[in-house]
N, C-alpha and C positions, 0 to 999 in steps of 0.2 A: 617338350622343351620348356614349356611354362612351369611345369612341376619342378624340373631340375633347377631352373633359375630361382624359383622361390626357395628351394632347398639350399642353394648356395647363399642366398640372402640370410637364411636362418643361421647358417654356419658363421657368416661374417658378424651378424648381430649377436649371436651367442647369448641370448637371454637379456641383452641390454637394450631392447626396444620393445615396442608394443606389438610386434609381429605375432607373438604367441606361438603355440606349438603347430608345426606343419606336419600333418600326418602323411606318411608315405603311402602311395598307391601300390607299391611293389613289395615292400618288406613289412613284416610285423616288428613291433618292439620286442624286447626280451624281458620286459619288466616283471612278469609274474611266474618265472621259473622258480621251482621250490629250492633248488640248490645248484651248485656247479657239478653235480654228479647225476648219474642216471637214477631216477626214481619213478616207479610206476610207469615205465615205458617212455617217460618224457626225457628228452635229451637236455643236457645242460653244458654245452661246449662253448657257450659265449658267442655263437654264431646265430644271428636272428634268422627266423624262417622266412621263406618266400610266402607271400599271400597267395591264396588260391584264386586263379582266374575264373570268375564265376561264369564267364562266357564259354568255358571249356565244356564239351558234352559230358565229361565225367566228373564235373565239379561236385555234384550231389554225393557221389560215392566217396570222393576224397574228404568232404566235410563230415560225412557219417563215420568214416574211419577214424576221425579224431577222437571218438568216444571209446575206441579200442585201445587198451593199455599195452597189449603185447605187440612189440614191433614185428615179430615174425608173422603174427596173424595179419597185421596190416600189409606186410609184404605179399602174402598170399592173396589177400583181397585185391591188391593192385594188379597182380599178375593175371588173376582171373578176369578182372575188368578190362584188361588190355585186349582180350579176345573179342570183347564186345565193342570196344572203342580203340581200335588199333592206331588211329591217328591222333590220339589225345596226348599232347605234350605234357600236360599236367600230370597224368598218370606216370609217364616215364620219369619225370623229375621226382615225383614222390617215391617211386620205387627205388631210385638211386639213394634218396634220403634214408630209407629204411635199410638198404644194403650197407650203408656206412654205419648206421646205428648198430647193425648186427656184425660189424667188422668184416664184412665180405668185400674187401677192398678191390680185389681183382675183378669181381663181377661188377662192382660200381664203376670202375674205370672203363671197363668194356662198354657199359651202358652210356657213359659220358661220351666216349669216342664215337659211338654209333650216332648219337644226336648231333655231334659236331660235324660228322661226315654228311649227314642229311640236311642239316640246317647250319651252314658255316657262319651265318651272321647272328646266330642266337648267342647271347651272353650268359644265359643262366647255367649252361653246363660248366662254365668256369667257376661259378659260385659253388656248385656241387663238388667239383674237383678240389676246390680250396678246402671245403669242409672235410673231405676224405683225407687230404694230405695233412691237415691239422691233426686229425685223429691218429695218424700214423707217426706224428712227431717230425714230419718233413717240413720244417718251418721255412726254409729258404724257398722251396717250391710253393708253399702256402702263400707266402708274401707275394710272389709273382702272380698267382691266380687272383688274389683279392685286389691287387693293384690294377689288374686288367679290368675288373669290374668297376673299380672306382674311377678309372679313366672313362669308362662308358657312362657312368652315372655320378657325376661330380656333386650333385645335390643331395645324395643319399647319405644318411648317417650309418646305416648298417655295415657297409664295407669298411668304414673307418673303425667301427667297433671290432669287426673281424680282424682287421690289421693290428689293432691294439692287442688282441688276444694272441695273434701269431707272434708278434714281437715279444710279448711277455713270455711265451713258452720258449722262445729262442734266447731269452736272457737279455734282450736289448731293452732294458727298462726305460731308458730315456725316450726312445721312440714310442714305446707302449704308452708311457705317461702322456706324451703329446697327443696321441690319438684318443685315448680314454678321456682326457680332460676336455678336448674339443667336443666330443660327443655328449658328455655329461652336461657341459655348459649350454649346449644348444638345445637339449631336450632331456629334462629330468626323468622322463619315463624310461629312458635307457639305463635302468639301474645297474645292469651288468657292467656298464662303463664306470660308474661310480665305485662299484666294488672292486673292479680291476685296478682302478686308479689307487684306491686305498691299499691294495696288496702291494703294488709296485712301490709306492712311496714308503710303505713300512719296510720293504726289503732294502730301500736306500737309506733307512735310518731317519726318515722324516716323520716323526711321531705326530706332530701337530698337523702336518699336511695330510697324513693318512686319516687322522681323526676328522678333519674337515670334509674329506671325501666321503667317509661313511655317513656323515650328516646330510649329504646331498640326497640320500634315498628318502623319498617322502613317506609320511605315515600312511598314506593310502595304498602303498605298494605291498604286495604279498611278501616282498623281500625286506620289509621294514624290520621284522624281528631279527632276521639274519644280520642286517646292518647294525642294529643296536647291540647285539651280542658280540659281533666283531669289534665294534667300537669299545665296548667294555673290556674285552679280552686284550685289545691293544693297550688300553690305558693302564691296566693293572699289571701288564707284563713288564719285566725288567730286562727284556732282550735288547732294547734300544737304550734305555736309561731307567733307573729305579723310579717307581711311581711317586710323584710329588702329591701334595695335598690337592691341588687342582685336578690332577689325574684321577685320584680316588673319588672325589666328589662328582666329577663328570661321569665316571663309570657307574656310580650309584644312580645318577640321573638317567643314564641310558637304560639301566635295568628297571628303574621305576617306570619308564615310558612303555615297557612291554608287560607290565603286570596284568595278569588276566589273559594275555595273548599267548604266553608260552610258560610251561612249568615243568620242563624236562630236566634231564641230567645236566646239560650244559648251563642252564640258568642257575640251578642250585650250586654248581661248582663255582660259577662266576661270583655269585653272591658270597660264597665262602671266601673267595680270594679278596673281594672288596672288604669284607669284615676284617680279615687277617691283615691286609695292608693298612687299614685304618687303625687297628690295634698297634701295629708297629710304629705308626706316626705318633700316636698318643704317647707310647712309651718313650719316644725320643723328644717329646715336647713340641712336635711339629704339627699337631692337629689342634685347630682352634675354630670349630665350626658347630653347626647344628647336628641333629641326629643323623646317623648314617643308615639309610634304608630302615628307618623307624627304630633304630637302636641308639641309645645314649652314647656319646663319645667318651666312654670309659674303657680302658684296655680290657678289663675283666668281662664287661658286658659284650664287647665286640668279639672276644675270643669264644665266649659261650655261644654267640650267634653263629660264628664260623663253624664251631663244633656241630651245632644243630643242622646246618646246611650240609656238611659233609656226611653226617649220618643219614640225611635224606638222600644224598647221592648213592649211598650204599644200597638203598632199596631199588635203585634203577640198574644196579650192576648186573651184567649178563653172566659173569662167572664168579665162583667163590674167590678166586684170586683177586679179581677186581674189587669185589665187595670188601675183602679183608684190607686191601690197600686204602680204601676210603675210611674204614674204621681206624686204621693206624694213623691216618692223617688227622682224623677227628680227635683221637687221644693225644696226639702231639700238640695240637693247637689249643686245647682246652686249658683254662687256668689251673694252677695248682690248688688242690683242695684237700681237706682231711678225709674225705669219703667220696 
């Protein structure tokens, strides 16, 4: 009860007091997932994980399984361990988690129902059911499951983030924004909430609001690169409105912030887009600033820089067609020359 009351106070204060971060005893944050897709056996559905109850007799096995990348291998480990620890609630919950990751939803639901029958006052099966329903796109049922958890644990941020994700997938952006914003303001380590907030605001056409949401992800997070590239892409995109001078310079600053941290295809392509947008502004007399990503603000120099970045992109291409597309874009952006 004391932990939940402290969590409620954190929600009310939302970073506006000296309360500081309140760490959950039940849920992990989602701060250091690599992306919102499955990579290396790590899930990325925006639903924070349950912490392992270290008092459970199988806790050591579960913690050791965290080093195993393959979810099917983890499933087999948990099934084998259940013969040794048949009364372990943690093993049953972790097994459900892996069944959902493997998209074995009927088996997962059967396991959830079995726990509910034997332990009717246990709330954690509802959490696992919510994750399974979310993976199946059953958003109405997902909301019901996560709202049940939030009713049980009003001081926790994880159910609010999960509800934000469910409402986002359902297309209820205003509700998703409300939950994402509340979680992100209360605890910056829930970076999935900041990224979700940015996505939803961008879909609603709020470019400046989405940019501010991306900036909530701290530089200490493993998602900082993702946030800065998302910010740069948002700013140079003309999907909402054509990029203005402040958009282009802010996108350049975002890419500057991750120099040395990432050097893949996405970064080179974004740098090319920043240079091309800058060249367009210069050509229309709308650029009056300092160097742009270390290139002088002259249209020809910026076009040459964009060409260079697009040719770098071609080296990362996975197919000849993709490589040729980057080369064509490089040729199209380069300034006219006699040779």
